[in-house]
N, C-alpha and C positions, 0 to 999 in steps of 0.2 A: 321722587319718586322714581319715573320716569329714566331717570339719570342714571339713578342706582340701577336700575334693571339693565338696562342698554350696556352698563360698565360691568357689569355681572358676567352678561354674555358676551360679552369681549374678550374678557378675562378668559374664561371659560375656554373658549374659541382656540386662543392663543396659546393655553396650555396644550390643549388636546393636537393642536397639530406640531408644536413644536417638540412635545414629550414623547408622541407614539410615533418611532422608527418600524418601517416593517422588514422584513426580511425576505428574501428570495432566495430558493436552492439553484445552485450551479452544477449541473453534471458534463465531465468533459470525459471522453475517451479518446485517448491517444494512444497510436494511431486510431482515428477514426472507423478505417476500413483496411481490417487487414489480407494480404494477399500474399499467395503461394504457389509457385509453379516447377512441374516436373514435366517428363519426356511424356506423360501420360494423359494428365489434367492439371487445369489452371483450379485455383481453388480462391473465393472472395468471401468474406465472414467480416460480418458489421455488428454491433453491439445495439439494442434493443433497447434503449434509454427513453426514459420518460420526464418530468417533474422533479421526481426524487432519488431516482439511480436507473440502474442497467439491469434488468432480471434476462434475459436471453440474449441470442442470436439469432442472426438469417444467415445462411449459410447458401452458396451458391458454388455448382461443382461442374466445369466446361470440360466434357471427355474431349480430346484430340486423337484417339485413334479409332477406329471403325467397329474395336469390340468392345461388348458392354461392360461396365465396370459394376463392383459392389461396396456401397457405403456399409463397412460394419459397424454396427451401433453398440454391438457388445464389446468392441475394443476401441472405441470414440470415446474420449474421457474428458470431463472437464479439467479447466487448470485452473487453480487460484494459489497465488501467494508461493510461486513457482514447482507445486505441486499438482498429481493428480489427485480430484476430488470426486469419487463417481462419474456415473454415465451422464446421458441426456434423455428427455422426454419430449414428446412434442404431439401435434396432432394426433387422435386415433388410440393413445395409449391411455388407458384409464389412471388414473393419479394412485391409486391404492397398489397397483401392480408395476409401476414406473421401473423398478428394480429387476424386474423378471428380464429374462433373454428376449431379443428382438429381432425378426427375422431382416435381413439386409433392404437396404432401398436399392435399386438397380440404375444406373446413369445407361442410358443407350449410348451405341457407337454414335459420334459427333453431335449427342444432345447435350444440354443443358438441364440440369437438377438446380431444384431450391427446394428448401425447408428452413423454417422458425423451429427453434432447439429452445430448450430451458434445463439449466444443473438438476438433475435430480437431486439432489442434496440440500438446495433450497426451496423443498416443496413443502410448506406446510401446512398443517389442519389446527383451524381456530375455531372454537365452538363459541358462542354466545347469540346476539342478535343476527351479525351480518357475520358470522362462523362461516367456513367451508374450508374448500381446498385452495389455497394459491402460491404464487410465486412470488418467493422476497427476491430482493434486489441483490445483485453480487457487490460482495465488499469491496472497498477500494482499495487498490494497488492494483497488480497483475492479475488479467482473468484472459482465458481462451481456452481453444480447443485442441488436444491432441487426436486427428481426425487417422483414422486407419481405412484406407479401401484395399479392397482385393482384384487384381489385376493379373488375370491368367495364372490364380493360382498362387501368386505372391503377394504378401502385404507392403503398399506403400504407404508411409505416415507421413504427417506435415503437421509441425507446430506452429500455431498462428494464436500470435497474444497482445493484447493490448492493457494499458493502463488506464484504471477509472479512478477519477476523485471525483468526490461531491463536497462541496463548500457553500456554506451558507454567507450570503452577501447581505449588509446591513444597508438597506436605502433611506 
C-alpha cells in the first residue's frame, strides 16, 4: 500500500513537471531610444514598455537656443504602421476630453522639457468589476511621434519611430 502511494505521487509529480511549460512575454523596441536633432533643439524619445507591451512614450526636448520654444500638442501626432493616428494625452488631460485642443507646453531658453505621453486612440473605457479608463498597448510594428515645435513663429517637425515586437517564449 505504501509503495503504491509513493509510486502514484512520484508519477503525478513527473507528469506535472514535464507536462507543464511556462510561457513568458518578451517585449522589444528597436531602437530603444529614438533621437533627432536640429539647430534649435535635441529630442529623445523612449517607449514605455512593461511585461506585456508598450503603452506610451517618455519624451525629452533640450532647447539649444536662448529663446522659448512651444510644443504644439494639436499638431504632434502618434504614428503607427507608417501613418498618423490621432494625438497624445498626458498628465492633466481628462480622459474623456483627450481629443479636445490642448495648450502648448513651453521649453524655456537653454532648458530641458520632459513629459510622458500616451496615444489618444489607444485609450479605452471598459465596464465591469475592474472597469474604467485605461491605456492600451501599442500594436506590434512601427510606432512613434510626429513632433511639432514652434520656433519664432515657424513650425519645426521631427519624426521619431521605433519598431515594437511582442513574442511569447515557452520555457
